[in-house]
C-alpha positions in Angstrom: 11.4 11.2 24.2 12.9 13.2 21.4 11.6 10.8 18.8 8.1 11.2 20.2 8.1 14.9 19.7 8.9 14.4 16.0 5.8 12.4 15.4 3.3 14.5 13.5 0.2 13.0 15.0 1.3 14.4 18.4 1.1 18.0 17.1 -2.6 18.1 16.3 -5.3 16.6 13.9 -4.2 15.6 10.4 -6.4 18.1 8.6 -4.3 20.8 10.3 -0.9 19.3 10.0 -1.4 18.6 6.3 -1.9 22.2 5.3 -1.0 23.8 1.9 2.7 24.1 2.8 2.9 20.4 3.7 0.9 19.4 0.7 3.4 21.1 -1.6 6.1 18.9 -0.2 4.3 15.9 -1.7 4.3 17.6 -5.1 7.8 19.1 -5.2 10.0 17.0 -3.0 11.5 14.3 -5.2 12.8 12.2 -2.3 9.3 12.2 -0.6 7.7 11.4 -3.9 10.1 8.5 -4.5 9.6 7.0 -1.0 5.8 7.3 -1.2 5.8 5.7 -4.7 8.0 2.8 -3.6 5.8 2.1 -0.5 2.7 2.1 -2.8 4.4 -0.4 -5.1 5.2 -2.6 -2.2 1.7 -2.4 -0.8 0.3 -3.3 -4.3 2.6 -6.4 -4.4 1.3 -7.5 -1.1 -2.3 -7.3 -2.3 -1.6 -10.3 -4.5 -4.0 -9.2 -7.2 -4.7 -11.3 -10.3 -2.0 -10.8 -12.9 -3.0 -8.6 -15.8 -6.5 -7.9 -14.5 -7.6 -4.3 -13.7 -9.1 -4.0 -10.2 -11.1 -1.4 -8.4 -9.1 -0.3 -5.3 -9.5 2.0 -2.3 -6.7 4.3 -1.3 -7.1 5.4 2.3 -5.3 8.6 3.2 -4.6 9.2 -0.5 -3.2 12.6 0.1 -1.9 14.3 -3.1 -2.5 11.2 -5.1 1.0 9.7 -5.3 -0.2 6.2 -4.5 -3.2 6.6 -6.7 -0.9 7.6 -9.6 1.0 4.4 -9.2 -2.2 2.4 -9.2 -3.2 4.0 -12.4 0.2 3.3 -14.0 -0.3 -0.3 -13.1 -3.7 -0.4 -14.9 -6.0 -0.3 -11.9 -9.0 2.0 -11.1 -9.1 3.6 -7.7 -11.0 5.9 -5.2 -9.1 7.9 -2.7 -10.3 9.2 0.7 -8.5 11.8 2.8 -9.3 14.2 5.6 -7.1 17.0 4.4 -8.7 19.5 1.9 -5.2 20.9 1.1 -3.9 17.4 0.1 -6.9 16.7 -2.0 -6.5 20.1 -3.7 -3.0 19.1 -4.6 -4.3 15.8 -6.0 -6.8 17.8 -8.2 -4.0 20.1 -9.4 -2.1 17.0 -10.5 -5.2 15.9 -12.5 -5.4 12.4 -10.9 -7.6 9.9 -12.8 -9.1 8.4 -9.6 -12.1 9.7 -7.8 -11.4 11.7 -4.6 -13.5 11.9 -1.4 -13.0 14.2 1.6 -13.7 12.2 4.7 -12.5 10.9 8.1 -11.6 7.2 8.1 -12.2 7.1 11.8 -15.9 7.7 11.1 -16.1 4.8 8.7 -15.7 4.1 5.0 -18.9 5.4 3.2 -19.3 2.9 0.4 -21.6 0.0 -0.3 -20.6 -3.5 0.8 -18.3 -5.4 -1.6 -17.4 -2.3 -3.6 -13.6 -2.8 -3.8 -11.2 -5.6 -4.9 -8.6 -4.4 -2.4 -7.3 -1.5 -0.4 -4.0 0.2 0.3 -3.0 2.9 2.7 0.3 4.7 3.2 1.2 6.3 6.5 -2.3 7.0 7.7 -3.6 4.4 10.2 -1.4 5.5 13.1 -3.3 8.8 13.2 -6.4 7.0 14.6 -4.5 6.1 17.8 -4.4 9.8 18.9 -7.3 11.6 20.5 -7.4 15.1 19.2 -10.5 16.1 21.2 -12.4 14.9 24.2 -15.0 13.0 22.2 -12.3 11.0 20.4 -12.0 7.3 21.5 -9.1 5.7 19.6 -10.4 2.2 20.1 -13.9 3.0 18.9 -12.5 5.0 15.9 -10.2 2.1 14.9 -13.0 -0.4 15.2 -15.3 1.8 13.2 -12.6 2.1 10.5 -11.8 -1.6 10.3 -15.4 -2.8 10.5 -16.5 -0.5 7.6 -13.4 -1.4 5.6 -14.2 -5.1 6.1 -17.7 -4.4 4.7 -16.6 -2.5 1.6 -14.2 -5.2 0.5 -15.1 -8.1 -1.7 -15.0 -11.3 0.4 -11.5 -12.8 0.1 -9.9 -9.4 -0.8 -6.9 -8.0 1.0 -6.1 -4.7 2.6 -2.4 -3.6 2.9 -1.9 -0.7 5.3 1.6 0.7 5.6 2.0 2.4 9.0 4.5 3.9 11.5 3.6 2.4 14.9 5.0 4.3 17.8 5.8 1.1 19.7 4.9 -2.6 19.9 2.0 -1.8 22.2 0.4 0.5 19.7 0.9 -2.0 16.9 -0.9 -4.7 19.0 -3.6 -2.2 19.8 -4.3 -1.6 16.1 -4.2 -5.3 15.1 -6.6 -6.2 18.0 -9.2 -3.8 16.6 -8.7 -5.2 13.1 -9.2 -8.7 14.4 -12.4 -7.7 16.3 -13.8 -6.4 13.0 -13.4 -9.8 11.3 -10.0 -9.5 9.6 -7.3 -12.2 9.7 -3.7 -11.6 8.7 -0.6 -10.2 10.3 2.2 -7.7 10.0 5.0 -7.8 7.4 8.2 -6.0 8.4 10.6 -5.0 5.6 14.3 -4.5 6.5 13.8 -5.1 10.3 17.5 -4.4 11.0 17.6 -1.1 9.3 16.8 2.1 11.2 15.9 4.1 8.1 14.5 1.5 5.7 12.4 -0.5 8.2 8.7 -0.5 7.1 5.6 -2.0 8.6 2.7 -3.4 6.5 -0.4 -4.6 8.1 -1.7 -7.3 5.7 -5.4 -8.0 6.3 -7.6 -10.7 4.8 -11.3 -10.4 4.5 -11.7 -14.1 3.9 -10.0 -17.3 5.0 -6.6 -16.7 6.4 -3.7 -17.5 4.2 0.1 -17.5 4.7 1.6 -14.1 5.5 4.1 -12.9 2.9 7.7 -12.7 3.9 9.2 -9.4 4.6 12.2 -8.0 2.7 15.6 -8.4 4.2 19.2 -7.6 3.7 22.3 -9.7 4.3 25.5 -8.5 5.9 26.8 -7.1 2.5 23.6 -5.0 2.1 22.2 -7.3 -0.7 18.7 -8.6 -0.7 18.2 -12.0 0.8 17.5 -14.6 -1.8 15.0 -16.5 0.2 12.7 -13.5 0.3 9.5 -13.9 -1.7 9.2 -10.3 -2.6 11.6 -7.5 -3.5 11.3 -3.7 -3.5 12.3 -3.5 -7.2 8.8 -3.1 -8.6 9.1 0.6 -9.4 12.4 0.3 -11.4 11.0 -2.8 -13.2 7.8 -0.9 -14.1 9.9 1.9 -15.6 11.9 -0.6 -17.5 8.8 -2.3 -18.9 7.8 0.9 -20.6 10.5 0.3 -23.2 9.8 -3.5 -23.7 8.1 -4.8 -26.8 5.1 -6.9 -25.8 5.6 -10.7 -26.2 9.3 -10.2 -26.8 11.8 -12.4 -25.0 12.8 -9.6 -22.6 9.1 -8.9 -21.9 8.4 -12.5 -21.1 11.5 -12.8 -18.9 10.5 -9.7 -17.0 6.9 -10.9 -16.5 8.2 -14.3 -15.2 10.5 -12.6 -12.8 7.7 -10.4 -11.5 5.5 -13.5 -10.8 8.4 -15.1 -9.0 8.7 -12.0 -6.7 5.0 -12.5 -5.9 5.7 -16.1 -4.8 4.0 -17.8 -7.7 5.2 -21.0 -9.4 6.9 -20.2 -12.7 8.7 -22.5 -15.1 12.5 -22.1 -15.2 14.0 -19.9 -17.9 15.5 -21.7 -20.9 17.0 -20.8 -24.3 13.5 -21.3 -25.7 11.8 -18.9 -23.3 10.0 -16.2 -25.3 10.9 -17.9 -28.7 8.5 -17.1 -31.5 6.9 -20.3 -32.8 6.5 -21.0 -36.4 2.8 -21.0 -37.6 1.2 -24.4 -38.0 0.0 -25.6 -41.3 
């Protein structure tokens, strides 16, 4: 019961919870910034976007723009939608490069069909499961959200929604509405045995269903399981890439390792990897 009290969605609507004081935490709190950025990086990995190709993405519940800033750093263009004016003001103060829109995702996503190559959302979807007024119907709001999201995505695109479900019943409730709207996919759980690091990612496909990515895990010694297809090292690797010379051996090795983490087939590393070839005569 104590854990339920701590859930912010039980205290009122999100536009009231995320006031100016709360918005400042997403600007000044280094731990909160780090956690949000890492989750955005993980969500972007699970989108499985084409390598080296800028995409047009939707960030639902964009808040102060932490996720959007990560998308920009990775070379993508994005539009963010959020219900909190205070959070959007914080994003404007940070001079985000993406476009920002004030709106309620429970009333639908107001864009033309096929507008986006993918969608991410960090810690937002569970808010739709709570009725903050008599006219709110969580099932209808979730269906309206998912059906409009399905429409605005390019066919075959993915949406990765990180969320904090209250229990297994709520998670099933959310996925049921996504399925009714036309999505296929499933839930990826990272670090399922960790009370603090455990994260849920709802991976939705707007086209033919493909295999669900594996969740991150840890062995008994706290190290990452080698059989995992993905890791949570994307943010440190991105920082390290800033100092690499393009086309150098280190740059090539880092790029190959990144593609392996995405589950793609990559040729093994050899002494000739990244070697500069002599010009042909």
